[in-house]
PDB file with one MODEL, atoms N, CA, C and O in Angstrom:
MODEL        1
ATOM      1  N   MET A   1       0.850  -1.169   0.000  1.00  0.00           N
ATOM      2  CA  MET A   1       0.000   0.000   0.000  1.00  0.00           C
ATOM      3  C   MET A   1       0.900   1.237   0.000  1.00  0.00           C
ATOM      4  O   MET A   1       1.714   1.398   0.910  1.00  0.00           O
ATOM      5  N   PRO A   2       0.774   2.094  -0.979  1.00  0.00           N
ATOM      6  CA  PRO A   2       1.605   3.297  -1.035  1.00  0.00           C
ATOM      7  C   PRO A   2       1.162   4.321   0.017  1.00  0.00           C
ATOM      8  O   PRO A   2      -0.021   4.462   0.327  1.00  0.00           O
ATOM      9  N   ILE A   3       2.148   5.017   0.541  1.00  0.00           N
ATOM     10  CA  ILE A   3       1.882   6.060   1.548  1.00  0.00           C
ATOM     11  C   ILE A   3       2.345   7.391   0.974  1.00  0.00           C
ATOM     12  O   ILE A   3       3.436   7.488   0.413  1.00  0.00           O
ATOM     13  N   LYS A   4       1.520   8.402   1.116  1.00  0.00           N
ATOM     14  CA  LYS A   4       1.849   9.731   0.599  1.00  0.00           C
ATOM     15  C   LYS A   4       2.962  10.361   1.432  1.00  0.00           C
ATOM     16  O   LYS A   4       3.059  10.139   2.639  1.00  0.00           O
ATOM     17  N   LYS A   5       3.791  11.143   0.765  1.00  0.00           N
ATOM     18  CA  LYS A   5       4.885  11.837   1.440  1.00  0.00           C
ATOM     19  C   LYS A   5       4.348  12.805   2.492  1.00  0.00           C
ATOM     20  O   LYS A   5       4.938  12.922   3.566  1.00  0.00           O
ATOM     21  N   SER A   6       3.277  13.480   2.219  1.00  0.00           N
ATOM     22  CA  SER A   6       2.716  14.442   3.165  1.00  0.00           C
ATOM     23  C   SER A   6       2.287  13.752   4.463  1.00  0.00           C
ATOM     24  O   SER A   6       2.419  14.323   5.546  1.00  0.00           O
ATOM     25  N   PHE A   7       1.774  12.522   4.350  1.00  0.00           N
ATOM     26  CA  PHE A   7       1.388  11.766   5.543  1.00  0.00           C
ATOM     27  C   PHE A   7       2.619  11.436   6.379  1.00  0.00           C
ATOM     28  O   PHE A   7       2.594  11.574   7.602  1.00  0.00           O
ATOM     29  N   CYS A   8       3.690  11.002   5.730  1.00  0.00           N
ATOM     30  CA  CYS A   8       4.939  10.682   6.454  1.00  0.00           C
ATOM     31  C   CYS A   8       5.525  11.927   7.105  1.00  0.00           C
ATOM     32  O   CYS A   8       5.983  11.873   8.247  1.00  0.00           O
ATOM     33  N   ASP A   9       5.515  13.060   6.384  1.00  0.00           N
ATOM     34  CA  ASP A   9       6.031  14.304   6.948  1.00  0.00           C
ATOM     35  C   ASP A   9       5.209  14.751   8.149  1.00  0.00           C
ATOM     36  O   ASP A   9       5.766  15.215   9.144  1.00  0.00           O
ATOM     37  N   ALA A  10       3.893  14.616   8.065  1.00  0.00           N
ATOM     38  CA  ALA A  10       3.034  14.997   9.185  1.00  0.00           C
ATOM     39  C   ALA A  10       3.286  14.103  10.388  1.00  0.00           C
ATOM     40  O   ALA A  10       3.300  14.580  11.523  1.00  0.00           O
ATOM     41  N   TRP A  11       3.483  12.824  10.156  1.00  0.00           N
ATOM     42  CA  TRP A  11       3.771  11.886  11.249  1.00  0.00           C
ATOM     43  C   TRP A  11       5.095  12.246  11.911  1.00  0.00           C
ATOM     44  O   TRP A  11       5.192  12.272  13.138  1.00  0.00           O
ATOM     45  N   TYR A  12       6.103  12.520  11.108  1.00  0.00           N
ATOM     46  CA  TYR A  12       7.417  12.894  11.646  1.00  0.00           C
ATOM     47  C   TYR A  12       7.323  14.182  12.460  1.00  0.00           C
ATOM     48  O   TYR A  12       7.884  14.267  13.552  1.00  0.00           O
ATOM     49  N   THR A  13       6.624  15.173  11.941  1.00  0.00           N
ATOM     50  CA  THR A  13       6.486  16.449  12.648  1.00  0.00           C
ATOM     51  C   THR A  13       5.753  16.262  13.975  1.00  0.00           C
ATOM     52  O   THR A  13       6.126  16.867  14.980  1.00  0.00           O
ATOM     53  N   ALA A  14       4.731  15.441  13.983  1.00  0.00           N
ATOM     54  CA  ALA A  14       3.953  15.220  15.207  1.00  0.00           C
ATOM     55  C   ALA A  14       4.784  14.520  16.275  1.00  0.00           C
ATOM     56  O   ALA A  14       4.579  14.760  17.464  1.00  0.00           O
ATOM     57  N   CYS A  15       5.708  13.668  15.880  1.00  0.00           N
ATOM     58  CA  CYS A  15       6.474  12.866  16.838  1.00  0.00           C
ATOM     59  C   CYS A  15       7.905  13.362  16.999  1.00  0.00           C
ATOM     60  O   CYS A  15       8.736  12.661  17.576  1.00  0.00           O
ATOM     61  N   TYR A  16       8.206  14.555  16.502  1.00  0.00           N
ATOM     62  CA  TYR A  16       9.586  15.047  16.487  1.00  0.00           C
ATOM     63  C   TYR A  16      10.211  15.095  17.882  1.00  0.00           C
ATOM     64  O   TYR A  16      11.359  14.680  18.042  1.00  0.00           O
ATOM     65  N   ASN A  17       9.512  15.575  18.874  1.00  0.00           N
ATOM     66  CA  ASN A  17      10.063  15.727  20.222  1.00  0.00           C
ATOM     67  C   ASN A  17       9.699  14.588  21.163  1.00  0.00           C
ATOM     68  O   ASN A  17       9.989  14.660  22.357  1.00  0.00           O
ATOM     69  N   ASP A  18       9.081  13.562  20.657  1.00  0.00           N
ATOM     70  CA  ASP A  18       8.703  12.428  21.505  1.00  0.00           C
ATOM     71  C   ASP A  18       9.883  11.479  21.688  1.00  0.00           C
ATOM     72  O   ASP A  18      10.772  11.392  20.841  1.00  0.00           O
ATOM     73  N   TYR A  19       9.867  10.786  22.794  1.00  0.00           N
ATOM     74  CA  TYR A  19      10.896   9.795  23.089  1.00  0.00           C
ATOM     75  C   TYR A  19      10.252   8.419  23.105  1.00  0.00           C
ATOM     76  O   TYR A  19       9.177   8.224  23.673  1.00  0.00           O
ATOM     77  N   PHE A  20      10.921   7.481  22.478  1.00  0.00           N
ATOM     78  CA  PHE A  20      10.446   6.106  22.459  1.00  0.00           C
ATOM     79  C   PHE A  20      11.489   5.244  23.146  1.00  0.00           C
ATOM     80  O   PHE A  20      12.674   5.310  22.817  1.00  0.00           O
ATOM     81  N   CYS A  21      11.061   4.458  24.072  1.00  0.00           N
ATOM     82  CA  CYS A  21      11.950   3.603  24.843  1.00  0.00           C
ATOM     83  C   CYS A  21      11.643   2.156  24.479  1.00  0.00           C
ATOM     84  O   CYS A  21      10.519   1.692  24.669  1.00  0.00           O
ATOM     85  N   GLY A  22      12.623   1.451  23.965  1.00  0.00           N
ATOM     86  CA  GLY A  22      12.382   0.095  23.536  1.00  0.00           C
ATOM     87  C   GLY A  22      12.874  -0.950  24.517  1.00  0.00           C
ATOM     88  O   GLY A  22      12.973  -2.127  24.173  1.00  0.00           O
ATOM     89  N   GLN A  23      13.180  -0.537  25.719  1.00  0.00           N
ATOM     90  CA  GLN A  23      13.687  -1.509  26.687  1.00  0.00           C
ATOM     91  C   GLN A  23      13.138  -1.201  28.073  1.00  0.00           C
ATOM     92  O   GLN A  23      12.851  -0.044  28.381  1.00  0.00           O
ATOM     93  N   GLY A  24      12.994  -2.189  28.888  1.00  0.00           N
ATOM     94  CA  GLY A  24      12.570  -1.995  30.261  1.00  0.00           C
ATOM     95  C   GLY A  24      11.072  -1.801  30.402  1.00  0.00           C
ATOM     96  O   GLY A  24      10.307  -1.944  29.448  1.00  0.00           O
ATOM     97  N   SER A  25      10.686  -1.477  31.606  1.00  0.00           N
ATOM     98  CA  SER A  25       9.279  -1.303  31.926  1.00  0.00           C
ATOM     99  C   SER A  25       8.861   0.152  31.721  1.00  0.00           C
ATOM    100  O   SER A  25       9.658   0.990  31.297  1.00  0.00           O
ATOM    101  N   TYR A  26       7.627   0.427  32.021  1.00  0.00           N
ATOM    102  CA  TYR A  26       7.101   1.786  31.917  1.00  0.00           C
ATOM    103  C   TYR A  26       7.897   2.740  32.804  1.00  0.00           C
ATOM    104  O   TYR A  26       8.190   3.863  32.393  1.00  0.00           O
ATOM    105  N   PHE A  27       8.245   2.313  34.000  1.00  0.00           N
ATOM    106  CA  PHE A  27       8.945   3.174  34.951  1.00  0.00           C
ATOM    107  C   PHE A  27      10.368   3.449  34.499  1.00  0.00           C
ATOM    108  O   PHE A  27      10.876   4.552  34.699  1.00  0.00           O
ATOM    109  N   ALA A  28      11.022   2.461  33.890  1.00  0.00           N
ATOM    110  CA  ALA A  28      12.369   2.683  33.366  1.00  0.00           C
ATOM    111  C   ALA A  28      12.323   3.692  32.222  1.00  0.00           C
ATOM    112  O   ALA A  28      13.197   4.551  32.116  1.00  0.00           O
ATOM    113  N   CYS A  29      11.319   3.591  31.378  1.00  0.00           N
ATOM    114  CA  CYS A  29      11.168   4.537  30.272  1.00  0.00           C
ATOM    115  C   CYS A  29      10.832   5.936  30.793  1.00  0.00           C
ATOM    116  O   CYS A  29      11.300   6.931  30.239  1.00  0.00           O
ATOM    117  N   ALA A  30      10.037   6.017  31.836  1.00  0.00           N
ATOM    118  CA  ALA A  30       9.699   7.321  32.415  1.00  0.00           C
ATOM    119  C   ALA A  30      10.950   7.991  32.976  1.00  0.00           C
ATOM    120  O   ALA A  30      11.122   9.200  32.821  1.00  0.00           O
ATOM    121  N   ALA A  31      11.828   7.220  33.628  1.00  0.00           N
ATOM    122  CA  ALA A  31      13.079   7.778  34.152  1.00  0.00           C
ATOM    123  C   ALA A  31      13.969   8.238  33.003  1.00  0.00           C
ATOM    124  O   ALA A  31      14.597   9.293  33.089  1.00  0.00           O
ATOM    125  N   TYR A  32      14.027   7.457  31.935  1.00  0.00           N
ATOM    126  CA  TYR A  32      14.810   7.827  30.753  1.00  0.00           C
ATOM    127  C   TYR A  32      14.286   9.140  30.169  1.00  0.00           C
ATOM    128  O   TYR A  32      15.072  10.016  29.806  1.00  0.00           O
ATOM    129  N   TYR A  33      12.975   9.277  30.079  1.00  0.00           N
ATOM    130  CA  TYR A  33      12.353  10.487  29.555  1.00  0.00           C
ATOM    131  C   TYR A  33      12.694  11.702  30.425  1.00  0.00           C
ATOM    132  O   TYR A  33      13.037  12.762  29.902  1.00  0.00           O
ATOM    133  N   GLU A  34      12.601  11.551  31.745  1.00  0.00           N
ATOM    134  CA  GLU A  34      12.908  12.664  32.654  1.00  0.00           C
ATOM    135  C   GLU A  34      14.369  13.083  32.539  1.00  0.00           C
ATOM    136  O   GLU A  34      14.668  14.278  32.556  1.00  0.00           O
ATOM    137  N   ASP A  35      15.276  12.131  32.424  1.00  0.00           N
ATOM    138  CA  ASP A  35      16.692  12.458  32.272  1.00  0.00           C
ATOM    139  C   ASP A  35      16.940  13.250  30.994  1.00  0.00           C
ATOM    140  O   ASP A  35      17.702  14.217  30.993  1.00  0.00           O
ATOM    141  N   ASN A  36      16.299  12.840  29.916  1.00  0.00           N
ATOM    142  CA  ASN A  36      16.469  13.561  28.654  1.00  0.00           C
ATOM    143  C   ASN A  36      15.874  14.952  28.725  1.00  0.00           C
ATOM    144  O   ASN A  36      16.438  15.890  28.162  1.00  0.00           O
ATOM    145  N   GLN A  37      14.745  15.109  29.404  1.00  0.00           N
ATOM    146  CA  GLN A  37      14.142  16.432  29.550  1.00  0.00           C
ATOM    147  C   GLN A  37      15.043  17.361  30.356  1.00  0.00           C
ATOM    148  O   GLN A  37      15.163  18.543  30.031  1.00  0.00           O
ATOM    149  N   LYS A  38      15.682  16.832  31.415  1.00  0.00           N
ATOM    150  CA  LYS A  38      16.617  17.640  32.199  1.00  0.00           C
ATOM    151  C   LYS A  38      17.798  18.072  31.351  1.00  0.00           C
ATOM    152  O   LYS A  38      18.235  19.221  31.428  1.00  0.00           O
ATOM    153  N   ALA A  39      18.321  17.154  30.540  1.00  0.00           N
ATOM    154  CA  ALA A  39      19.448  17.478  29.677  1.00  0.00           C
ATOM    155  C   ALA A  39      19.071  18.559  28.669  1.00  0.00           C
ATOM    156  O   ALA A  39      19.862  19.467  28.409  1.00  0.00           O
ATOM    157  N   LEU A  40      17.868  18.468  28.100  1.00  0.00           N
ATOM    158  CA  LEU A  40      17.425  19.482  27.146  1.00  0.00           C
ATOM    159  C   LEU A  40      17.275  20.849  27.799  1.00  0.00           C
ATOM    160  O   LEU A  40      17.657  21.864  27.215  1.00  0.00           O
ATOM    161  N   SER A  41      16.722  20.879  29.009  1.00  0.00           N
ATOM    162  CA  SER A  41      16.541  22.166  29.679  1.00  0.00           C
ATOM    163  C   SER A  41      17.886  22.773  30.069  1.00  0.00           C
ATOM    164  O   SER A  41      18.050  23.992  30.013  1.00  0.00           O
ATOM    165  N   GLU A  42      18.850  21.942  30.462  1.00  0.00           N
ATOM    166  CA  GLU A  42      20.181  22.455  30.777  1.00  0.00           C
ATOM    167  C   GLU A  42      20.856  23.003  29.534  1.00  0.00           C
ATOM    168  O   GLU A  42      21.535  24.028  29.598  1.00  0.00           O
ATOM    169  N   ASP A  43      20.677  22.329  28.393  1.00  0.00           N
ATOM    170  CA  ASP A  43      21.244  22.827  27.144  1.00  0.00           C
ATOM    171  C   ASP A  43      20.647  24.180  26.779  1.00  0.00           C
ATOM    172  O   ASP A  43      21.357  25.070  26.312  1.00  0.00           O
ATOM    173  N   ARG A  44      19.349  24.335  26.991  1.00  0.00           N
ATOM    174  CA  ARG A  44      18.696  25.604  26.684  1.00  0.00           C
ATOM    175  C   ARG A  44      19.207  26.715  27.596  1.00  0.00           C
ATOM    176  O   ARG A  44      19.417  27.842  27.148  1.00  0.00           O
ATOM    177  N   GLU A  45      19.407  26.398  28.878  1.00  0.00           N
ATOM    178  CA  GLU A  45      19.919  27.391  29.814  1.00  0.00           C
ATOM    179  C   GLU A  45      21.336  27.792  29.444  1.00  0.00           C
ATOM    180  O   GLU A  45      21.683  28.972  29.496  1.00  0.00           O
ATOM    181  N   ASP A  46      22.163  26.810  29.068  1.00  0.00           N
ATOM    182  CA  ASP A  46      23.537  27.111  28.663  1.00  0.00           C
ATOM    183  C   ASP A  46      23.549  27.984  27.415  1.00  0.00           C
ATOM    184  O   ASP A  46      24.341  28.922  27.317  1.00  0.00           O
ATOM    185  N   ARG A  47      22.672  27.678  26.459  1.00  0.00           N
ATOM    186  CA  ARG A  47      22.607  28.456  25.233  1.00  0.00           C
ATOM    187  C   ARG A  47      22.185  29.890  25.540  1.00  0.00           C
ATOM    188  O   ARG A  47      22.744  30.833  24.980  1.00  0.00           O
ATOM    189  N   ALA A  48      21.206  30.061  26.421  1.00  0.00           N
ATOM    190  CA  ALA A  48      20.745  31.405  26.778  1.00  0.00           C
ATOM    191  C   ALA A  48      21.855  32.194  27.467  1.00  0.00           C
ATOM    192  O   ALA A  48      22.015  33.389  27.218  1.00  0.00           O
ATOM    193  N   LEU A  49      22.615  31.533  28.329  1.00  0.00           N
ATOM    194  CA  LEU A  49      23.728  32.201  29.006  1.00  0.00           C
ATOM    195  C   LEU A  49      24.785  32.626  28.004  1.00  0.00           C
ATOM    196  O   LEU A  49      25.298  33.743  28.089  1.00  0.00           O
ATOM    197  N   LYS A  50      25.123  31.764  27.060  1.00  0.00           N
ATOM    198  CA  LYS A  50      26.127  32.103  26.049  1.00  0.00           C
ATOM    199  C   LYS A  50      25.677  33.272  25.191  1.00  0.00           C
ATOM    200  O   LYS A  50      26.466  34.167  24.890  1.00  0.00           O
ATOM    201  N   ILE A  51      24.414  33.266  24.800  1.00  0.00           N
ATOM    202  CA  ILE A  51      23.894  34.368  23.987  1.00  0.00           C
ATOM    203  C   ILE A  51      23.913  35.669  24.784  1.00  0.00           C
ATOM    204  O   ILE A  51      24.299  36.713  24.259  1.00  0.00           O
ATOM    205  N   GLY A  52      23.502  35.611  26.045  1.00  0.00           N
ATOM    206  CA  GLY A  52      23.510  36.809  26.888  1.00  0.00           C
ATOM    207  C   GLY A  52      24.904  37.377  27.076  1.00  0.00           C
ATOM    208  O   GLY A  52      25.100  38.590  26.998  1.00  0.00           O
ATOM    209  N   LEU A  53      25.867  36.510  27.323  1.00  0.00           N
ATOM    210  CA  LEU A  53      27.253  36.975  27.488  1.00  0.00           C
ATOM    211  C   LEU A  53      27.810  37.532  26.183  1.00  0.00           C
ATOM    212  O   LEU A  53      28.557  38.510  26.201  1.00  0.00           O
ATOM    213  N   SER A  54      27.463  36.932  25.069  1.00  0.00           N
ATOM    214  CA  SER A  54      27.933  37.423  23.777  1.00  0.00           C
ATOM    215  C   SER A  54      27.381  38.817  23.491  1.00  0.00           C
ATOM    216  O   SER A  54      28.117  39.707  23.063  1.00  0.00           O
ATOM    217  N   VAL A  55      26.088  39.000  23.728  1.00  0.00           N
ATOM    218  CA  VAL A  55      25.472  40.310  23.489  1.00  0.00           C
ATOM    219  C   VAL A  55      26.085  41.358  24.417  1.00  0.00           C
ATOM    220  O   VAL A  55      26.363  42.479  23.989  1.00  0.00           O
ATOM    221  N   THR A  56      26.294  41.003  25.671  1.00  0.00           N
ATOM    222  CA  THR A  56      26.910  41.935  26.618  1.00  0.00           C
ATOM    223  C   THR A  56      28.312  42.307  26.178  1.00  0.00           C
ATOM    224  O   THR A  56      28.709  43.468  26.275  1.00  0.00           O
ATOM    225  N   GLY A  57      29.062  41.333  25.696  1.00  0.00           N
ATOM    226  CA  GLY A  57      30.420  41.600  25.220  1.00  0.00           C
ATOM    227  C   GLY A  57      30.443  42.530  24.033  1.00  0.00           C
ATOM    228  O   GLY A  57      31.279  43.431  23.965  1.00  0.00           O
ATOM    229  N   VAL A  58      29.533  42.325  23.092  1.00  0.00           N
ATOM    230  CA  VAL A  58      29.478  43.185  21.908  1.00  0.00           C
ATOM    231  C   VAL A  58      29.096  44.609  22.300  1.00  0.00           C
ATOM    232  O   VAL A  58      29.678  45.570  21.797  1.00  0.00           O
ATOM    233  N   VAL A  59      28.127  44.747  23.192  1.00  0.00           N
ATOM    234  CA  VAL A  59      27.724  46.085  23.649  1.00  0.00           C
ATOM    235  C   VAL A  59      28.891  46.782  24.361  1.00  0.00           C
ATOM    236  O   VAL A  59      29.106  47.980  24.174  1.00  0.00           O
ATOM    237  N   ALA A  60      29.638  46.036  25.173  1.00  0.00           N
ATOM    238  CA  ALA A  60      30.790  46.612  25.868  1.00  0.00           C
ATOM    239  C   ALA A  60      31.857  47.059  24.873  1.00  0.00           C
ATOM    240  O   ALA A  60      32.441  48.130  25.039  1.00  0.00           O
ATOM    241  N   LEU A  61      32.118  46.263  23.850  1.00  0.00           N
ATOM    242  CA  LEU A  61      33.115  46.655  22.847  1.00  0.00           C
ATOM    243  C   LEU A  61      32.692  47.901  22.080  1.00  0.00           C
ATOM    244  O   LEU A  61      33.522  48.763  21.789  1.00  0.00           O
ATOM    245  N   VAL A  62      31.417  48.002  21.755  1.00  0.00           N
ATOM    246  CA  VAL A  62      30.923  49.196  21.060  1.00  0.00           C
ATOM    247  C   VAL A  62      31.056  50.423  21.964  1.00  0.00           C
ATOM    248  O   VAL A  62      31.435  51.497  21.496  1.00  0.00           O
ATOM    249  N   ALA A  63      30.751  50.275  23.238  1.00  0.00           N
ATOM    250  CA  ALA A  63      30.877  51.398  24.181  1.00  0.00           C
ATOM    251  C   ALA A  63      32.337  51.828  24.319  1.00  0.00           C
ATOM    252  O   ALA A  63      32.627  53.024  24.363  1.00  0.00           O
ATOM    253  N   ILE A  64      33.242  50.878  24.387  1.00  0.00           N
ATOM    254  CA  ILE A  64      34.673  51.207  24.496  1.00  0.00           C
ATOM    255  C   ILE A  64      35.147  51.912  23.224  1.00  0.00           C
ATOM    256  O   ILE A  64      35.890  52.890  23.301  1.00  0.00           O
ATOM    257  N   ALA A  65      34.723  51.424  22.055  1.00  0.00           N
ATOM    258  CA  ALA A  65      35.114  52.069  20.802  1.00  0.00           C
ATOM    259  C   ALA A  65      34.567  53.494  20.720  1.00  0.00           C
ATOM    260  O   ALA A  65      35.262  54.399  20.256  1.00  0.00           O
ATOM    261  N   PHE A  66      33.331  53.698  21.167  1.00  0.00           N
ATOM    262  CA  PHE A  66      32.750  55.046  21.157  1.00  0.00           C
ATOM    263  C   PHE A  66      33.506  55.968  22.108  1.00  0.00           C
ATOM    264  O   PHE A  66      33.786  57.118  21.768  1.00  0.00           O
ATOM    265  N   ALA A  67      33.836  55.473  23.286  1.00  0.00           N
ATOM    266  CA  ALA A  67      34.602  56.290  24.248  1.00  0.00           C
ATOM    267  C   ALA A  67      35.975  56.637  23.687  1.00  0.00           C
ATOM    268  O   ALA A  67      36.440  57.767  23.834  1.00  0.00           O
ATOM    269  N   TRP A  68      36.625  55.667  23.042  1.00  0.00           N
ATOM    270  CA  TRP A  68      37.927  55.941  22.452  1.00  0.00           C
ATOM    271  C   TRP A  68      37.809  57.006  21.368  1.00  0.00           C
ATOM    272  O   TRP A  68      38.666  57.884  21.260  1.00  0.00           O
ATOM    273  N   CYS A  69      36.738  56.930  20.557  1.00  0.00           N
ATOM    274  CA  CYS A  69      36.513  57.927  19.509  1.00  0.00           C
ATOM    275  C   CYS A  69      36.332  59.325  20.107  1.00  0.00           C
ATOM    276  O   CYS A  69      36.884  60.299  19.595  1.00  0.00           O
ATOM    277  N   LEU A  70      35.563  59.418  21.181  1.00  0.00           N
ATOM    278  CA  LEU A  70      35.374  60.722  21.844  1.00  0.00           C
ATOM    279  C   LEU A  70      36.689  61.294  22.358  1.00  0.00           C
ATOM    280  O   LEU A  70      36.985  62.470  22.145  1.00  0.00           O
ATOM    281  N   VAL A  71      37.478  60.465  23.034  1.00  0.00           N
ATOM    282  CA  VAL A  71      38.761  60.923  23.583  1.00  0.00           C
ATOM    283  C   VAL A  71      39.705  61.321  22.458  1.00  0.00           C
ATOM    284  O   VAL A  71      40.391  62.339  22.557  1.00  0.00           O
ATOM    285  N   HIS A  72      39.748  60.540  21.402  1.00  0.00           N
ATOM    286  CA  HIS A  72      40.635  60.824  20.280  1.00  0.00           C
ATOM    287  C   HIS A  72      40.290  62.163  19.626  1.00  0.00           C
ATOM    288  O   HIS A  72      41.178  62.956  19.314  1.00  0.00           O
ATOM    289  N   ARG A  73      38.994  62.406  19.422  1.00  0.00           N
ATOM    290  CA  ARG A  73      38.578  63.669  18.807  1.00  0.00           C
ATOM    291  C   ARG A  73      38.833  64.853  19.729  1.00  0.00           C
ATOM    292  O   ARG A  73      39.169  65.936  19.250  1.00  0.00           O
ATOM    293  N   GLU A  74      38.680  64.677  21.049  1.00  0.00           N
ATOM    294  CA  GLU A  74      38.976  65.753  22.003  1.00  0.00           C
ATOM    295  C   GLU A  74      40.452  66.119  21.952  1.00  0.00           C
ATOM    296  O   GLU A  74      40.805  67.298  21.928  1.00  0.00           O
ATOM    297  N   LYS A  75      41.308  65.111  21.933  1.00  0.00           N
ATOM    298  CA  LYS A  75      42.746  65.369  21.890  1.00  0.00           C
ATOM    299  C   LYS A  75      43.159  66.012  20.570  1.00  0.00           C
ATOM    300  O   LYS A  75      44.115  66.786  20.530  1.00  0.00           O
ATOM    301  N   LYS A  76      42.449  65.701  19.498  1.00  0.00           N
ATOM    302  CA  LYS A  76      42.748  66.243  18.180  1.00  0.00           C
ATOM    303  C   LYS A  76      42.268  67.689  18.056  1.00  0.00           C
ATOM    304  O   LYS A  76      42.722  68.411  17.168  1.00  0.00           O
ATOM    305  N   GLY A  77      41.373  68.116  18.919  1.00  0.00           N
ATOM    306  CA  GLY A  77      40.873  69.489  18.886  1.00  0.00           C
ATOM    307  C   GLY A  77      39.567  69.631  18.134  1.00  0.00           C
ATOM    308  O   GLY A  77      39.143  70.750  17.843  1.00  0.00           O
ATOM    309  N   ALA A  78      38.940  68.558  17.823  1.00  0.00           N
ATOM    310  CA  ALA A  78      37.658  68.597  17.111  1.00  0.00           C
ATOM    311  C   ALA A  78      36.643  67.773  17.891  1.00  0.00           C
ATOM    312  O   ALA A  78      36.297  66.664  17.485  1.00  0.00           O
ATOM    313  N   PRO A  79      36.158  68.321  19.031  1.00  0.00           N
ATOM    314  CA  PRO A  79      35.240  67.532  19.865  1.00  0.00           C
ATOM    315  C   PRO A  79      33.937  67.217  19.140  1.00  0.00           C
ATOM    316  O   PRO A  79      33.467  67.982  18.298  1.00  0.00           O
ATOM    317  N   LEU A  80      33.387  66.105  19.481  1.00  0.00           N
ATOM    318  CA  LEU A  80      32.133  65.674  18.875  1.00  0.00           C
ATOM    319  C   LEU A  80      30.958  66.470  19.429  1.00  0.00           C
ATOM    320  O   LEU A  80      30.030  66.814  18.697  1.00  0.00           O
ATOM    321  N   PHE A  81      31.004  66.755  20.707  1.00  0.00           N
ATOM    322  CA  PHE A  81      29.943  67.521  21.361  1.00  0.00           C
ATOM    323  C   PHE A  81      30.489  68.893  21.730  1.00  0.00           C
ATOM    324  O   PHE A  81      31.484  69.002  22.446  1.00  0.00           O
ATOM    325  N   VAL A  82      29.829  69.942  21.234  1.00  0.00           N
ATOM    326  CA  VAL A  82      30.271  71.315  21.482  1.00  0.00           C
ATOM    327  C   VAL A  82      29.158  72.018  22.254  1.00  0.00           C
ATOM    328  O   VAL A  82      27.975  71.847  21.960  1.00  0.00           O
ATOM    329  N   ALA A  83      29.566  72.821  23.259  1.00  0.00           N
ATOM    330  CA  ALA A  83      28.574  73.579  24.036  1.00  0.00           C
ATOM    331  C   ALA A  83      27.912  74.599  23.139  1.00  0.00           C
ATOM    332  O   ALA A  83      28.582  75.239  22.329  1.00  0.00           O
ATOM    333  N   SER A  84      26.594  74.765  23.271  1.00  0.00           N
ATOM    334  CA  SER A  84      25.871  75.722  22.431  1.00  0.00           C
ATOM    335  C   SER A  84      26.071  77.137  22.943  1.00  0.00           C
ATOM    336  O   SER A  84      26.377  77.347  24.116  1.00  0.00           O
ATOM    337  N   GLN A  85      25.898  78.086  22.071  1.00  0.00           N
ATOM    338  CA  GLN A  85      26.068  79.500  22.398  1.00  0.00           C
ATOM    339  C   GLN A  85      24.713  80.188  22.544  1.00  0.00           C
ATOM    340  O   GLN A  85      24.573  81.351  22.165  1.00  0.00           O
ATOM    341  N   ALA A  86      23.714  79.494  23.084  1.00  0.00           N
ATOM    342  CA  ALA A  86      22.351  80.022  23.153  1.00  0.00           C
ATOM    343  C   ALA A  86      22.233  81.203  24.097  1.00  0.00           C
ATOM    344  O   ALA A  86      21.370  82.054  23.882  1.00  0.00           O
ATOM    345  N   GLY A  87      23.061  81.299  25.134  1.00  0.00           N
ATOM    346  CA  GLY A  87      22.922  82.353  26.122  1.00  0.00           C
ATOM    347  C   GLY A  87      23.550  83.667  25.723  1.00  0.00           C
ATOM    348  O   GLY A  87      23.337  84.658  26.422  1.00  0.00           O
ATOM    349  N   THR A  88      24.297  83.741  24.666  1.00  0.00           N
ATOM    350  CA  THR A  88      24.973  84.983  24.286  1.00  0.00           C
ATOM    351  C   THR A  88      24.118  85.769  23.298  1.00  0.00           C
ATOM    352  O   THR A  88      23.399  85.185  22.487  1.00  0.00           O
ATOM    353  N   THR A  89      24.200  87.099  23.370  1.00  0.00           N
ATOM    354  CA  THR A  89      23.482  87.980  22.440  1.00  0.00           C
ATOM    355  C   THR A  89      24.470  88.895  21.776  1.00  0.00           C
ATOM    356  O   THR A  89      25.501  89.224  22.363  1.00  0.00           O
ATOM    357  N   SER A  90      24.180  89.318  20.554  1.00  0.00           N
ATOM    358  CA  SER A  90      25.077  90.198  19.814  1.00  0.00           C
ATOM    359  C   SER A  90      24.531  91.585  19.709  1.00  0.00           C
ATOM    360  O   SER A  90      25.167  92.455  19.114  1.00  0.00           O
TER     361      SER A  90
ENDMDL
END
C-alpha cells in the first residue's frame, strides 16, 4: 500500500520531540524520559547564558570604541559635542 509523502512528513512532525523507549518497563522509560528532559533544559539554559554573554560583550566593545573615539577627537581638537552658544546675544 503506497503512503503519501505528506502523511509521512506529518507523522514525523507530530512525533519530532517524543521519546520512544524500547527496553525496560514503563517506569524505566519514564526515568529515561525525565533524564532527557533535564538534559534538554540544561542545554537551553547554557545556550541562553552564552547568547547573553555574547550580546553583553558586543555592547561593551561598542561602548569602548565610542569612548575611544570621543577621547581621540577631544585630543585632536575637534570635539564631537560642542557647548551651544544660546545664552549669548550680539
